[in-house]
N, C-alpha and C positions, 0 to 999 in steps of 0.2 A: 540388932540379933548379930551381925557381922562383927561388930565392934570388940565383945569379949572372946568371939571365936579365933579371931586372928592371933591371939596371943598364947593360944594352945597347938602343941605339935599337930601337925595337919588337921588344924582348924578348918581350913579350906574345904576339907573334905564333907566335914558335918553341916557345912553351911550349903554344899550341894545337896545332902541327905535329906535336909528341911525343905528343900524345894519340891521333892517328891510328894509332900502333903498336901498343897494347893493344886499340883498336877492330878494327884487322885481324886481329889473333890472335883476338880474340874471334869475329869473322865466319867465319874458316877453321876454328876449333874448332867452331863449331855445325854444320858439315857433317859430323863425326863423332859428332854428340851422339845417342845412341839415343832413340827414341821413348818415351814413359812407357807402362810396363807396362798400367798401371791404365787408361789411355786405350785402349791396345790392345784389351784385354777387354771394354771398354765398347762398341766397335765391332766384337766378335766376331772379333777376329784373333787367337785364342788361341794359335796356333802361332808367330806373330811374338812375342807377349809372352813366350813361354817362352824363345825364342831370346834375346831382350834379357836376359832375367833370368838365364841362363846366362852370359852374356857378363859380367854384373855382379857375380854372386856368386861364380863359378868352379867351382860344385859342380852336378852335374844335380839331385841329391837335394833340395839346398837351394832351387833355383830351382823346382823342382816343388811343395814344400810353401808357397812364397811365392805361387806361383800358385794353387794352391787356396785360399789365404786371400783373395787379391783377386778369385777368381772367387765366390766364396761372399759376400763384403762387397758387390760388386757386384749379385748376386741379390737380396740383404736391401734394398738400396737400390732397386732396380729395383720390387720389391714394396710397399715404402713408398710410391712414387709421387716424381716430380719434386718439387724444394723451391720454393714460391711464395714470392715477395718479402714477401707480407703475412705470413707465418708468422714471418719475424725479427722483427718488431717487437711481436710479442704474448706474453704467457705468460712461462715461465720462460726460454726462448730469448731473448726481447727484454731481459730483465734482464742475461743473460750478454754478449749484444751491447753493452749499455750500459756493462757493465764494460770491454769490450775498446776500446769507442770512446773512453772516458774516458783510458785508458792510453795509447793512442796520441796521442791531443791533448795530454795531459800531458808526454809524452815530447817533443814539441816547445816546449810553453810552459813548462818549465822554463828555457829560455832557451839550450839548448845551441848552437844555431845562430846565435844572436846573436853568440856567440864565434868561432865559425866564419866567418862572412860579416863581422863587423865588428870582428874582433880587431885588424886593422892600424890601424884608427882608434883602439882604445883604448890599444893599446902606444904609438901615437904619442903620444898625449895625457900618457902617463907619462913621456915622453923617452926612450924606448927605440926601438931600430931596429926598425920594425914588420916588416920581412920576415923578419928573423932570429928575431925572438920568435913571430912566426905559424908559422914553419917548426918551431920547437921545439914550439907548441902543438900542431901536427898530429901531430908525432911523439909527444907525449905520449898523445894521443887513440889512435894505433896500437898502441902498445905497451901500454896500459892494457886494450885489447880483449882480448888474449891470455889474461890469467887466466880470463876468462869460459868458456873453453873447458873448463876443469876445473871451475870452481867453480859452474857452472850445475847440474851432477849432483851434485857432492860435498856442497855447502852449499844446495841447493834454490833455486828461483825467488824465492820470498816473501823470503827472507834477503837475498838480493843487492839486491832491490829496496830493502828496508829500509836495508841499510847504505848503497848508494849515494845515496837520498834524503838521509839524515842528512848525509853528507859533502858533498853539493851544497847543502844549506841552511846548514851551517857556513861554507863557502866564500862563499856569497852574502852571509850577514850580515856576514862579515868584509870583504868587498869594499865593502858598501854603508856600513858604519860608517866604515872607512878614507876613502873616497870623500867622504862628508859633513863629516868633520872635517880632512882635508888636501888635498882638490881643491878649487882655486878656479877661476874662471869669468875669463878674460882673452881679450880679442882673439877672441871668438866661439868660443872653446875652452875646454880645461880643462888646468890645469897643477898639478902638485904644490906645496904650499906647503911640505913636508917631504921631502926627498931619502930620508930611511929608508922612507918609505910606499912608495916605488916598487917596489922588489925584492918587499916583502911583498904588494901588489896582484897582482904578476905571477905570484908563487907561487902564490897564492890562486886566480887565474885558473886555473892548472896543476892544482891540487887539485880546483876545480871539473870541469875536462875530464876529470881521470882517473877520477873517482867517477862520472861518466856512462858513461863508457866500459866499464867492466866491469859495470855494472848497467842502468840504464834504456836504454841504448843497446841492446844486444843483446838483452836478457831479455824486454823487452816483445815483440818479435817471437816469440821462443820461446813464451812464454805466449799469445798470441793464436792461434798454430799449434795449441795444445793444448787449449783449453777448448770448443771448439765440436764439436757432433755431426758424423760424417762426411757425412751427408746434406746438411747445411746449411754446411759448411766453407767452400767456395770462395766464396760469396756473402758470408758473414759475413767473411772475410778480406778481400773487395774492399771493403767497407764501412769495415771499421776501418783499411785502408790509405788510403782516401780521406780518412777524419778526420786522418790523420797529415799529410797534405799540405796540408790546410786550416789546421792548426796551422802549419806550415812558413812558408804563404802570410802568417798571421798576424803570426809573427815577422819576416819578411823586410820587411813593409811598417810595422810599428809601431815597431821597435827605433830606426831613424834620429830619429822625430820623439819618441820617449821620451828619448833622449839629449840631444836639445836642450831638452826641458822639464824632466826631471828629473836630468840629468847622470848621475854614479856612483850617484845613490839608485835609478835604473832596475833 
């Protein structure tokens, strides 16, 4: 949608206007969203929780079984006491939390959002149509995420993370090597000294994005949601998510400076 809009005067305004459509659908849809059965049980609203589960599961028997499980888990959590923040950073749980924090940080620090945020600048320096190739880049990201829906369970989380990291590493080495060999600085920017390097670097960008999209993009979120005990899960997830946004901020702030200083060696 953005590609034709950027050619129009003030086209960016229309792009923002279009964003209001899914926002309105989300707002309207939220009015029909049922409350969380677990939250209802925690508030002793058992009958409401049962009705929600029946509407979601379509079977009164299945709803009752799941309700019993939720009630039992809530009772166990209540007996264990509320989770304190200091417990998150000590002992075995502290080490597990450290794994989650590092994974979320690395998900950002691998540089995926450098291509999402500054992709047009990269493609422009290659002499390519920045908007067209950024649109292709976004399409690659979208389509490459779909296999993770099946592969996450079929192949396992760890395998996808390993394959994804390997693919991103090879793509980064290729881009960095070709950039150092064939990209020359001129007029405050970077231009290719060999036209053959241009499509290869663009293909390596797509390769990087594709490998991120089926592995480190979605799987880190799945992994973090599964490794924490139920009693501490909400607090641990909030800490790991915060670390993800810290990494996002670092990438957004540092990438322009790094591109200026190191060029394609970044």
